[in-house]
N, C-alpha and C positions, 0 to 999 in steps of 0.2 A: 973520492966518489964511492969507493967500496965501503969506507967507514960510514958514510951517510946511509947507505943501504942497510948496513948492519943495525944502525940506530933505529931506522924506520921499522925494520923487521921486529926488533925487540919491543918497541912501543906497541906495535900491532898485536904481538903475542900477549903482552900484559893486558891489553884491552880485552882480548878474547877471553883470557883467564878470568878477568873481573866480571865479564858478562856471564860466563858459565857459572861463576860462584853465586852471582845474584839470582840466576835462574834456578840453579839446582841446590846450592848450599842453603839459601834462605828457605826454599821449598821443603828441603829435608827437615829443617828445624821446625817449620810450620806444621809438618805432619805429625808432630808430637801432641797427642790429645788423649783425653779420657772419655770413654763411651759410657754415658749414663744409661742404665738399664731399668727395666720393670718386669715384674713377673705377671704373666697372664692369670687372671683370677675369675672367679664366678661371683656375681653379685647383682644388685639392682641398678638399672639405668633408667632415669626418669627425667622428664621435663616438668617444671613446676612454676606456679604463679604464687607470689607472696602478697599478703594483705594483712590488714588489722581489722578487728571487729569487736563487738560487744556481746557478752553472754547474756541471754535472756531466757526466761521460762517459755516453753512451747505455748502454754495457755496461761494468760494472765488477765484477770478481771478487776476493774476498778469498781468498788462498791460505794455508791453515794446515796443521797436522799433527795427526793423530789419536793419536799416541803421545808419551809424555813422554821427555825425554832432553836431550842436549847438542847444540847446533848445531856440527857438525864443519866443514863447508865451505859457503860461499856463492858461487854462480856468477852472481848477478845483483845489480845495484845500482840506485839511482835512475836513471830515464830509460833503462834498458836495454830494447832492443827484443828481445822473445822470441817464439818460435813455439810452437804447441801441441805438448806432449810434450817440450819442451826441459828438460834438467836445470838447476834453479835453486838447489838446496840439498841438502845431505846431513846427516843426523844421525849421531851416534856409534852404530855398529852392534854394538859388542862385547857389550853386555848383551842386545840383541835376538838376536844370533847364539847366545849361550849358551842363551837361553830356547828357541830353535829346536832346538838340539842335545838339550836335555833332553826336550823334547816328542817329538822323533824317537825317542829311546831308549824312552820310555814307550809310544809307539805300536808300536814293534817288539815289545816284550814282550807287550803286549795282543793284538797280532795272532797271535803264536805260541800264546798261551794259548787264544785263540778258536778257532784252527784245530784244536788238540788236543781241546778240549771238543766241537767239532762232530763230529769223527770218533768220539769215544767215545760221544756221544749217538746217532749213527746206528747204531753197532754194537750198543749196548744195546737200541735200538728193535727191530732185527731179532730179537735173542734173546728180547725180551719178547713179540713176536708169536708166537714158537714155544713160549712158556711155559717158557723155559730159565732165566730169571732172575726174581727176585721183583719185585713192584710197587715196593717200596721202593728197590731198586737202580736201576730205570728212572727213577723220579721224581727221585732224587738226580742222575743223569746229565743229566736234562733241566734241572734247576735250575742245575747248574754251567755248562751250555751257554748258558743265557739270561743268566747273570751275566757270563760271559766276553764274550758278544756286546755287552752294554751297555757294559762297560769298553773294549772295542775301539772302539766308535762314539764314546765320549767322548774317547778319546785321539786319534782321527782328527780330531775337531772342534778339539781344542786344538792339534794340529799345524798345521792349516789356519790357525788364528788366529795362531800364531807366525810362519808364513810371510808372512801378510798384514801383520803389524806390522813385520816386517823390510823388506817392500816399501814401507811407509809412510815409512821412513827415507830413501828416495830421493824427493825432492819435485820434481815437474815442473810446467810451466806448463799450465793447462787450456785456454788460448785463445791465439790470436795477439794481441799487443798491446804495450803499453809499461808498464814498472814505474813507478808514480807514488808508491809508498810502500814502505819497507822498515822493519820493526818490530823486527828482531833483529840481533845481531852474532855473529860466530864465537866459540864458546866459551860462549855464553849457554845457560842451562838453561831449557827450556820444560816446562810441566806441562799435560798434556791432561786436565783434570778434567771439570767440567760444561760448559765451553765450549772450543771448539777455538781455541787461540791462533793469532792471525793473524801470518804471517811477511811476506807481500807483498800489495800491492794492485795489480792489473793492470787497465788500461783497454784495451778492445778496439781502438778507433779514435778518435784525438783529432781527426781531421778532421770528425767528426760528433759534435757535443755537444748537450746539452739544458739548458734552464733550468727549474728547479722554482720556480715563482712562487707566492706566497701572496696570493690575491685576496680582498678583503673580501666578506662576505656580501651587502652592499648592491649590489655590482657584479657578482656572479657570474652573475646572471640573464641578462646580455647577452653572456656569453662562450660561444663555441661552437667546436667543432673546425673547423679550416681558416681561421680568421680571421688576417689579417696582423698581424705583431708587429714592432716596432722596439725596440731596446734599446741602452743604452750601459753601459760599465764605466769605473770610475775610472782603470784602468790606461791606457786610450786615450780621453781625454775628447773628442778631435776626431773620433772614428770612431763611426759608427752601424751597428749590425749588424741584419740582417733575419732573420726566421723566421716560423713560423706555429704556431698552436695544434694540438697533436697529441692531447691528452687533457685532459679535465676530470674530476678525480677526485671521487668522491661523498663520501669520508670528510671530515668536518669536524674542524678543530682549534680548540680554544678556549684562549686564553691571555690572562689579565688581562681576562676578560669580552669579549674580541674574538674573533669567530668568522671563520675564514678557510678557504678551500678551495685545495687544490693544483692548479695548472694546469701541464701539461707543454708546453714550447715547444721546437720544433726550432731548432738553431743550427748552420748550416753554417760550418765552420772550416778552410778550405783552407790558410790561411797560419799556422795554429796560434797565432794571437794569443790566443784564448780559452783560459784555463787553468782546470783544476778548482778550484772553491772561490771564484772571483771573484764579487762581488756585482753583479747586473745591475739597472739601473733600466729598467723595462719599460713600454711603451705598447702596449696591445692595442686595435686598431681594430675596434670592435663594429659600426659602420656607416660606409660610406664612399662618396663620389661623386668620381670622378676626372675632372679637366679639365672642370669645368662652369662656367657663368657664375654668379658669386656676388657678393654685396654685403654690406656691414656690416649686421647685423640692426637696428641703431639707426636705419637709414634708414626702416624701416617705422613708427617712432614719431614721425617728424618731422611737425609740424603748422605750417603757415605762419600768421603774424600772429594769434596767439591773442587779441590785444586787439581784433580786428575780426571779429566773428562773421558779418559780412555778406559775407565773401570768397566769391565764387561758385565752385562746382565745375562745370566744363563738363558739359553734358548727355552721358550715356553713360558717365560714370565713376562710381566708387563712393566713398562716404564711408569714411574710414579705420576708423572704429569700427563700421561696419555692413557687413562683407563678406558676399557671398552664401555663401561657405564659407571654411574656414580657409586654403585655398590661394590665395585671391584677395586681393591687397593693393594699396595705392596708394603710389607713390613720386613725388617731384617731380624732373623732368628739366630741366636747363638747356638752353634753346633760345635761343641768342644772348644777349641781355641780359635775357631774361625766363625765368620758370619755369613749367612746365606739369605738371599731374598726369598720371600714367599708371598704368593698371591692369596688374599683373603677376601671374603664377602662380608660387608658390614651392613648394619641396620641403623637404628636411631641413635642419636647422641644428644648429650645435654650441654655441650660446650667444653666439658672436661673429659669425660669418658665416652666411649663408643661401643656399641654392641657388635660382637663378632658372630656372624651367622655360621660361617664355616671357614676352615683353614687353620685354626688354632685350637689348642687344648689348654686347659688350666694347668699351670705349673711351668709352661715354657717361658724362656727368657727372651725379651725383645729389646732392641735398641730404641731409645726415645730421644736422645740428645747427645751432642758432642761438645765437650768442654776442653778449652785450651789447657795444656799442662806443661808448664815451663820448669817445674821443680822436680817432677817425677817422670822422666822420659820413658822409664821402663815399667811403669805401673801396669798391673794386670788389666786386661781388657782395654789397653790403650794402643794407639798406633805406634809402631817402632820407628825410630828415626831413619831407618834404612828402608823399611817397607811397611805397607798398610795391610791390616788384617783383612781388608776387603779386596785386595788385589789377588789375581789368580796365582797359585803356587806352582813351582816346577814339579815335574813328575816325581812322585815318591816323597814330596814334602807337603805337609799339611799346615 
């Protein structure tokens, strides 16, 4: 019986030792980790919307012709610099000149007839008032006068039209600018039907360009006039261009069930690098803080020694998961060989970094992550297998 009690006691003791080893031995090894740190810096924190767009001149005019005919002479070509009123093309004028001559003859005849019938009408009117001619004769002269007047006015309008068409054969630039497109050749026949055929496209000033960007409906709510924009083009992959939003257009465009809105962005182009038609990759800064103290946002999620719920938080600080308000947070600061919690006030974030309004200075070191370390149990800034750097120390020990 005594032997049986000794066996039971021994088995119980072994079980207790096994349980203690599982609870404390495993935990001690699990406490070996490396603390990943970051240095508090100053910089920009911004929220941004990305989009693509096309570079276009601010002012672009298509020059066409309102009459049909053959292009006789071209006085401008691609990249030609032109001024307002400068002759850039002429159409064949023979047909138009013949039409003008014909209309001039018709006009002269109608004018002579009108003047004759006017004199005859006035004369018969005076005789009719003295009752020297019959009513029939007077009415006939009045009719002939009205008919001649109508034909004269019609011929006058046709003559003006013929003169105008002849003037249209001389094509001049409507603005000062640069020819960026030429759509015709000398000898080519153009027909002015329902649409005016385009001969040239002239851009007013290539040193001032604009980007027409298509912004998704999910992002358009944050885009406003005056916001800063940066963009790149494939032609100059190492260059970044700056601009700002000048217009947010209200008209929506739907394509393949995707709704976008056009946003107009200014693009200063003093060295003429930006060319019409280039595709721009755009970043619109919807909110921005310049040169502020900031830290990685994951530092706010760092929790020391999750296996030891008894880690004390010094009096006067806040628990990470129970802030007084959304702007108050706790981070862990390296103080020599130990770590101390500190309350900070935060501002805007972009999902990666967050602005620190108060509580930290640039250059301080903070904990942002804890990584398991099974090969280097005594690595600097790591938890000791016997004790945690976050645990309170005995008096006189740091």
